[in-house]
C-alpha positions in Angstrom: -37.6 7.5 57.2 -41.3 7.9 57.6 -42.9 7.7 61.1 -46.2 5.9 61.5 -48.6 6.3 64.3 -51.3 3.9 65.4 -54.6 4.5 63.8 -57.4 5.3 66.3 -60.9 5.6 64.9 -62.0 7.5 68.0 -60.3 10.6 66.7 -62.7 10.7 63.8 -66.0 9.9 65.5 -67.1 13.4 66.4 -70.6 13.6 65.1 -73.7 11.4 64.7 -73.5 11.1 60.9 -70.0 9.7 61.1 -70.9 7.4 63.9 -73.9 6.1 62.0 -71.8 5.4 58.9 -69.0 3.8 60.9 -71.4 1.4 62.7 -73.3 0.7 59.5 -70.0 -0.3 57.7 -69.1 -2.5 60.6 -72.4 -4.3 60.5 -71.7 -5.2 56.9 -68.7 -7.3 57.9 -69.5 -11.0 58.6 -67.3 -11.0 61.7 -69.3 -9.9 64.7 -66.2 -8.7 66.4 -65.8 -5.9 63.8 -69.2 -4.5 65.0 -68.3 -4.9 68.7 -65.0 -3.1 68.1 -66.8 -0.3 66.2 -69.3 0.2 69.0 -66.5 0.2 71.6 -64.7 2.9 69.5 -67.9 5.0 69.5 -68.2 4.5 73.3 -64.7 5.6 73.8 -65.3 8.7 71.7 -68.3 9.6 73.7 -67.1 8.6 77.1 -67.6 5.1 78.3 -68.6 6.0 81.9 -71.3 8.4 80.8 -72.7 6.1 78.2 -72.8 3.2 80.6 -74.8 5.5 83.0 -77.1 6.7 80.2 -77.8 3.1 79.2 -78.4 1.9 82.8 -75.5 -0.5 82.6 -72.4 -0.8 84.8 -69.2 0.4 83.2 -67.5 -2.9 83.7 -70.5 -4.8 82.2 -70.3 -2.5 79.2 -66.6 -3.2 78.6 -67.3 -6.9 79.0 -70.2 -6.8 76.5 -68.0 -5.0 73.9 -65.0 -7.2 74.1 -64.2 -9.1 70.9 -65.6 -12.6 71.2 -68.4 -11.5 73.6 -72.0 -12.4 72.9 -73.9 -9.5 74.3 -77.6 -9.8 74.8 -79.9 -8.0 72.4 -81.4 -5.9 75.2 -77.9 -4.8 76.3 -76.9 -3.7 72.8 -80.3 -2.0 72.3 -79.9 0.1 75.5 -76.4 1.0 74.7 -77.1 2.0 71.1 -80.1 4.0 72.3 -77.8 5.9 74.7 -75.5 6.5 71.8 -78.3 8.0 69.8 -78.0 5.3 67.1 -80.6 2.9 65.9 -80.3 -0.2 63.8 -82.5 -0.8 60.8 -83.0 -3.6 58.2 -83.1 -3.2 54.5 -83.5 -5.6 51.7 -80.4 -7.2 50.2 -80.1 -6.3 46.5 -78.3 -8.9 44.3 
């Protein structure tokens, strides 16, 4: 009988290129909770407490902002993504 273990993306988020691809893929999903989950995974991979400090946010506030269903403010996400070393960009949609 095969044994399965829970998948945890955190184990694979060890470098900036992977983090950028992971968050970019999450942004392509129409469900905003997918992006919040991806960002929370990245935060866990990097260390939530340190990232909260680097972003100038309280750790509890950061957890709250990244909870599925949350509606974090733009400036909160901007600070956090900057602390992660990730930036968002826009590109034209090609049909």
